[in-house]
C-alpha positions as CSV (number, residue, x, y, z in Angstrom):
1,M,0.1,0.0,-0.2
2,L,1.3,3.7,-1.1
3,A,0.0,6.5,1.4
4,H,-0.3,10.3,0.1
5,V,0.3,12.3,2.9
6,V,-0.3,16.6,2.9
7,L,-0.1,18.4,5.9
8,F,-1.0,22.3,5.2
9,R,-2.0,25.2,6.3
10,P,-4.2,26.7,4.7
11,K,-3.8,30.8,4.0
12,A,-4.8,32.5,7.3
13,D,-7.1,35.2,4.5
14,L,-8.6,32.3,3.0
15,R,-12.4,33.5,2.1
16,A,-15.2,30.9,2.9
17,A,-15.6,30.8,-0.5
18,E,-12.4,29.2,-1.5
19,R,-12.5,26.8,1.2
20,E,-15.7,25.8,-0.4
21,A,-14.4,25.0,-3.9
22,L,-11.3,23.1,-2.6
23,I,-13.4,20.9,-0.6
24,D,-15.4,20.7,-3.6
25,A,-12.5,19.6,-5.4
26,L,-11.2,17.4,-3.4
27,S,-15.1,15.6,-3.2
28,Q,-15.0,15.2,-7.3
29,A,-11.7,13.5,-7.1
30,L,-12.5,11.2,-4.6
31,A,-15.0,10.5,-6.5
32,E,-13.6,10.6,-9.8
33,I,-10.5,8.5,-9.5
34,P,-10.7,4.8,-8.1
35,S,-7.0,4.4,-8.1
36,I,-8.1,6.3,-4.6
37,R,-8.7,3.3,-2.2
38,R,-9.2,5.0,1.3
39,A,-8.9,8.6,1.6
40,R,-9.0,10.6,5.3
41,I,-8.5,14.2,6.4
42,G,-7.9,15.6,9.6
43,R,-7.7,18.4,12.2
44,R,-4.2,18.7,14.3
45,V,-5.2,18.1,17.4
46,T,-2.8,18.7,20.5
47,H,-2.8,17.9,24.1
48,G,0.1,19.1,26.0
49,R,3.1,16.4,24.8
50,P,6.5,17.9,24.9
51,Y,7.2,16.9,21.6
52,E,4.5,19.1,20.2
53,Q,6.8,22.0,21.3
54,L,9.7,20.9,19.0
55,M,7.9,21.5,15.8
56,R,9.3,24.2,13.5
57,A,5.9,24.6,11.6
58,D,2.1,24.0,12.8
59,Y,0.4,22.9,10.3
60,T,-3.3,22.6,10.8
61,Y,-4.9,19.6,8.8
62,L,-3.2,16.5,7.5
63,A,-4.8,14.2,3.8
64,L,-4.0,10.9,3.5
65,L,-4.7,9.2,0.4
66,E,-4.2,5.9,-0.1
67,F,-3.2,3.5,-3.4
68,D,-2.5,-0.1,-4.1
69,D,1.2,1.1,-5.6
70,V,2.8,3.3,-7.3
71,G,0.8,3.3,-10.4
72,G,-2.6,3.6,-8.8
73,L,-0.7,7.3,-7.1
74,Q,0.7,7.8,-10.8
75,A,-3.1,7.9,-12.1
76,Y,-4.9,9.8,-9.3
77,L,-1.4,12.5,-9.7
78,N,-2.5,12.4,-13.4
79,H,-5.9,12.6,-13.5
80,P,-7.8,16.0,-15.1
81,A,-9.7,15.8,-11.5
82,H,-6.6,16.0,-9.4
83,E,-5.1,19.0,-11.5
84,Q,-8.4,20.5,-10.4
85,L,-7.7,19.9,-6.8
86,A,-3.8,20.5,-7.4
87,A,-4.4,24.2,-8.7
88,R,-7.4,25.0,-6.1
89,F,-4.9,23.6,-3.2
90,F,-2.0,25.4,-4.4
91,A,-3.9,28.8,-4.2
92,A,-5.4,27.9,-0.7
93,F,-2.4,26.9,1.8
94,E,0.6,29.0,3.5
95,E,2.4,26.4,4.0
96,A,2.2,22.4,2.8
97,L,4.5,19.2,2.9
98,M,4.1,16.6,0.6
99,Y,5.0,13.3,0.7
100,D,4.4,9.3,-0.4
101,Y,5.4,6.3,1.6
102,E,5.2,2.4,1.3
103,M,3.6,1.6,4.0
104,G,3.1,-2.2,5.9
105,E,1.1,-4.0,8.1
106,G,2.5,-4.0,12.0
107,T,6.4,-3.3,12.5
108,E,7.6,-5.7,9.4
109,P,11.1,-5.1,9.3
110,D,12.0,-4.9,6.0
111,R,9.9,-1.7,5.8
112,W,12.5,0.0,7.8
């Protein structure tokens, strides 16, 4: 399984209409791109642990998309619905990180 991980902080002055357009573009991509196996979106939670203070940047949101393999990720990235999503996303964030990871179950030692 391959995970496409996006951490991001929206622009402080992002208008409600721009936020809705981004959500709509994501919804469209999830509906139209069959290689997406699972998608989760979340908001950062802080709870007072010391490691929270070590972070150099605060990424408010996480998007986690899962694919069977690199081919599925590439199909997603090259799909027209992703092009629409990317255009909205790049206009909406103040700061972001995007990484792709090959994932295994549990503590499979060959993954480390």
